[in-house]
PANUKE-434944 format. One line per 10 residues: their letters; for each residue z, x, y of C-alpha. Coordinates in steps of 0.02 Angstrom, whole numbers, plus 32768, in hexadecimal, padded with zeros to 4 digits. Example, Ala and Ser with C-alpha at 12.3 -4.5 7.8 and 13.67 -1.06 7.14 Angstrom:
# residues 2
AS	8186:8267:7F1F | 8165:82AC:7FCB
# end
This chain:
# residues 257
XXXXXXXXXX	3A14:4011:22B5 | 39FA:4055:2362 | 39E0:4101:23AB | 3A53:4141:2433 | 39F4:413F:24D7 | 39D3:41E5:2530 | 3A2B:421A:25CD | 39CA:42B8:25FB | 39F4:4326:268E | 395F:432D:2701
XXXXXXXXXX	3968:43E9:271E | 3937:440C:2669 | 39E0:444A:262E | 3A25:440B:258C | 3A4D:4355:2575 | 3AF2:42F9:2571 | 3ADB:4257:2510 | 3B31:41C5:2562 | 3BD8:41A0:250F | 3C57:4125:2559
XXXXXXXXXX	3CE4:417E:24FE | 3CB5:422B:253E | 3D26:421C:25D6 | 3DBF:421E:2567 | 3D7E:429C:24E6 | 3DCF:4348:24E2 | 3D71:43C9:2549 | 3CF7:443A:24EE | 3D48:44DB:24B5 | 3D01:4577:2506
XXXXXXXXXX	3CD4:45C2:245D | 3C56:4536:2440 | 3BEA:456F:24CF | 3B4F:45D9:24B9 | 3AF7:4634:2546 | 3A87:45BE:25A7 | 39DC:45F9:25DC | 396D:45A1:265A | 38E2:453E:2609 | 383D:4514:265D
XXXXXXXXXX	383E:448A:26E1 | 3817:43DE:269D | 3858:4405:25EE | 38EC:439D:25B2 | 3950:4395:2512 | 397E:42E6:24D6 | 3990:427C:2439 | 38F2:4260:23D5 | 389D:41B7:23EF | 3866:419B:233C
XXXXXXXXXX	381C:40F1:2360 | 37A1:4139:23DF | 3704:4160:237B | 36C3:41EC:23E9 | 3769:4246:23E7 | 3780:422F:232B | 36D4:4279:230B | 36FB:430B:2380 | 3796:4332:231A | 3735:4324:2276
XXXXXXXXXX	36AC:439A:22B1 | 372C:441B:22EA | 378E:4406:2248 | 36F3:4428:21E0 | 36C4:44C0:2248 | 3772:450C:224B | 37AB:44F9:2196 | 3754:4522:20F3 | 374A:4498:206E | 37D9:44DD:2006
XXXXXXXXXX	384E:44C8:209D | 381C:4417:20CD | 3857:436D:2099 | 37D1:42E7:20AC | 37A0:42B8:215D | 37D6:4205:213A | 3882:4241:2102 | 3892:42AC:219E | 386B:421A:2211 | 38E6:41AA:21B5
XXXXXXXXXX	3973:4217:21F8 | 3953:41CE:22A4 | 39BA:412C:229A | 3A55:4194:2278 | 3A4C:41F0:231F | 3AE4:41A9:2379 | 3B83:41E6:23CA | 3BE6:41AE:2332 | 3C43:4231:22CE | 3BE1:4275:223B
XXXXXXXXXX	3B2D:4262:2206 | 3A8E:42AA:224E | 3A60:42DD:22FE | 39A7:42EF:2327 | 3976:4339:23D0 | 38CF:4365:241F | 3898:43D3:24AE | 380B:437C:250B | 37A2:438C:25A6 | 3759:42E4:25D0
XXXXXXXXXX	3719:42A0:252A | 3702:434B:24D8 | 3780:437F:2452 | 37A6:4439:2469 | 3832:444C:23EB | 38B7:43F1:2387 | 395D:440A:2330 | 39A7:43A7:229F | 3A5D:43C1:2271 | 3ADC:436C:21FF
XXXXXXXXXX	3B97:4350:220D | 3BF7:432D:216D | 3C8D:42E8:21C8 | 3D02:42DB:2132 | 3D03:4398:211D | 3CDA:43CE:21D0 | 3C37:4420:219A | 3BA5:4433:2212 | 3AF8:4465:21D5 | 3A58:4492:2231
XXXXXXXXXX	39CC:444A:21C6 | 3937:4471:2237 | 3919:44CB:22DB | 3865:44DE:2313 | 380C:450A:23B6 | 3750:4505:23CD | 3709:45B6:23C2 | 36C5:45B4:2473 | 3772:4586:24B6 | 37DB:4604:2456
XXXXXXXXXX	3845:467F:24B7 | 3861:4607:2548 | 390F:45C9:2520 | 38E1:4527:24C7 | 392F:4555:2420 | 39D7:457E:246E | 39CF:44E1:24DB | 39B6:4477:243E | 3A41:44CF:23DF | 3AB5:44C5:2476
XXXXXXXXXX	3A96:4409:2481 | 3AC7:43F5:23CA | 3B6A:4450:23F1 | 3B87:43E1:2489 | 3B6A:4345:241F | 3BEF:437E:23A4 | 3C68:43BA:2429 | 3C78:430A:246E | 3CC5:42D8:23C7 | 3D61:433B:23ED
XXXXXXXXXX	3DD1:4367:2359 | 3D5E:4306:22E3 | 3CCF:437E:2308 | 3C8E:43FE:2289 | 3CF8:449A:2274 | 3C61:4507:2250 | 3BA4:4500:2249 | 3B38:4546:21BD | 3A90:4595:21E3 | 3A0E:45C5:2161
XXXXXXXXXX	398B:464E:2171 | 390C:4678:20EB | 3931:4727:20AC | 38CD:47A5:2112 | 38B3:481E:2082 | 3854:4796:2023 | 37DA:476D:20B0 | 3721:476A:2087 | 36F0:47DE:2115 | 3736:4849:21A2
XXXXXXXXXX	371F:47C0:2225 | 3785:4743:21C1 | 380B:47C5:219C | 3818:47EB:2257 | 382B:4730:227C | 38B8:471F:21FE | 3910:47BC:223D | 3901:477A:22F0 | 394E:46D4:22BE | 39E2:472A:226C
XXXXXXXXXX	39FC:4794:2308 | 39F4:46F6:2374 | 3A76:469D:230B | 3AE8:4735:230B | 3AD3:473D:23C7 | 3B25:4692:23D9 | 3BB9:46C1:236C | 3B7C:469A:22BB | 3BC3:4700:222B | 3B5F:4736:2194
XXXXXXXXXX	3B94:46F4:20E9 | 3B8E:477C:2065 | 3B51:470B:1FD8 | 3AAE:46EC:1F7A | 3A8A:463A:1FB2 | 39F7:45E5:1F5C | 39C4:4535:1F8C | 3981:44C4:1F03 | 38CA:448E:1F08 | 38A9:4401:1F83
XXXXXXXXXX	3824:43B2:1F15 | 37C5:43BD:1E70 | 3768:4461:1E5C | 37C1:44B3:1EF0 | 3825:4554:1EDC | 38DC:457D:1EF3 | 38F2:45C1:1FA4 | 3962:465A:1FC0 | 39BD:465A:2068 | 3A34:46C3:20CA
XXXXXXXXXX	3AC0:4651:2108 | 3B17:4668:21AF | 3BAB:4605:21F0 | 3BCF:45E6:22A7 | 3C89:45C0:22C4 | 3CA6:452A:2333 | 3D59:44E7:2329 | 3D98:4569:22AD | 3D6A:4617:22EC | 3DC7:4676:2264
XXXXXXXXXX	3D8D:4637:21BA | 3DDF:468C:2127 | 3D77:46CD:2096 | 3DC1:4644:2028 | 3D8C:45BF:20A7 | 3CDD:4607:20B2 | 3CC8:4600:1FF5 | 3D01:454A:1FF2 | 3C89:4527:2081 | 3BF8:456C:201B
XXXXXXXXXX	3C1E:44F1:1F90 | 3C2C:4466:2012 | 3B81:4495:2057 | 3B30:4487:1FAC | 3B84:43E0:1F8A | 3B69:438D:2034 | 3AB8:43CA:205A | 3A6A:43E5:1FAF | 3AD2:4371:1F41 | 3B05:43FB:1EC8
XXXXXXXXXX	3BB1:4405:1E77 | 3C10:44A8:1E5F | 3BDC:44A6:1DA7 | 3B23:44B4:1DD3 | 3AD9:4560:1DA7 | 3A9D:4581:1E59 | 3B49:455D:1EA0 | 3BA3:45C3:1E1B | 3B2E:4657:1E3B | 3B47:464D:1EF7
XXXXXXX	3C04:4644:1EED | 3C08:46D4:1E70 | 3BA0:473E:1EE8 | 3C10:471A:1F7D | 3C5D:47B5:1FCA | 3CE9:47A4:204A | 3CDE:4809:20EA
# end
C-alpha cells in the first residue's frame, strides 16, 4: 500500500492533497468552511509520512504527551493507520503540521462511508505551539479532504471531549472547557447524552465523554437521526452493538433539543 504524496502550499496555509479527479468534483459547500487563521511562516499541514522514522517518532512523542493512557491505543496501532491515508472514499486520514522536520501537531479522523459518518479520533498540538492556529488548520484540512469526495463525503463529524466536571484539576477542566468552546465556535452542536467509551485495554477505565456533532452535508439533523448516529458511532468506532449496556445507557439518556 502507498501513501498519497503531499502537495503543500508554500505559504503555510492548509494543504490540498493532489487528486486527479478533483477538477470534476462538486465544489465545497460554504457550510463546510471554518474560519482560517494565519499560521506561522514555514509551517505546513500535509499527510503524515509514516515511513519516515523521524516523523513517526515525533508523532509518537506528541501523542504520549497529549493523551493520557486511558485515551490511547498503542503507538504501533496508531502508526498502522498511515497506509490508509489516501484520497479514496472512506477510511482514515492522518495529517501533520510540521516546520522542517519538527512535528508540531497532528489530526487523525475516520470516515465510515457506508453511513456518511465522520469522526475526529485525535487532534493534538504541541503545548508551545497552542493558540497559533495549528489546530484549526489541521481540522480544516480534514474537512477539505472530505469535501473533495462530493456527495459521498460524511454528512456530519463527531467530536469527543472528556467531561470537564470530571477533570482531575482546574487546569485540565479549563482545557476541556476551552476545547468545547472551540468546537462550538466552528458550528458543532452538543449531544445531550451520557456517552461512555469502553476501555481501550486491560485494566483501563471506561471514559465518559461529552459528544458534539459538526454538521457537514446535513445541517439540520433531526433528533431521531442524532440518536441513530449515536448508535452508529458506538458500532463503527468502538465495535459495540445496540444491545451492549454502554450503548443502551447512552441511548436511554439521550435528550432531544
